[in-house]
C-alpha positions, 0 to 999 in steps of 0.5 A, spaced: 446 388 843 445 380 842 447 380 834 453 384 835 456 379 840 453 373 836 458 375 830 463 378 834 464 370 838 463 367 830 468 372 828 473 372 834 473 379 835 475 380 842 473 388 843 467 391 843 463 393 837 458 399 836 452 399 833 449 406 831 442 405 830 439 412 827 447 413 825 447 418 831 454 417 833 456 418 824 452 424 824 455 427 830 461 426 828 459 429 821 461 422 818 455 421 813 455 418 807 451 422 803 451 418 797 446 413 798 439 415 798 434 415 804 430 409 800 436 405 800 439 400 805 446 403 805 442 410 807 446 412 814 453 409 813 459 412 815 464 415 809 471 411 810 475 415 816 479 415 822 478 419 827 482 421 832 480 423 839 484 425 845 481 423 853 478 429 853 474 427 848 476 433 842 477 431 835 484 432 834 485 429 827 481 426 821 483 422 816 478 421 810 479 418 804 474 417 797 473 410 798 474 404 803 479 401 799 483 407 800 486 408 807 492 413 810 499 411 812 499 407 818 505 411 820 501 418 819 495 415 823 500 413 829 505 420 829 497 423 830 495 419 836 502 420 839 502 427 838 496 428 842 
């Protein structure tokens, strides 16, 4: 998607970015934030969550928080990744 490519170039991001038009992936992983109403521009955003997925595509661990500023400890996430 050209918009994401331009943004990544300006921001110096060297990894692929995902555009989830229609929030299909967000819904598939049950990440849809139930707060924003459909009539708002924020409808379709994801709840803050880190999802650990194994090589076969199975969700092995989910770390969720109430707000975007609150994150799980990095050590807990790394342990979940290493143990899979």
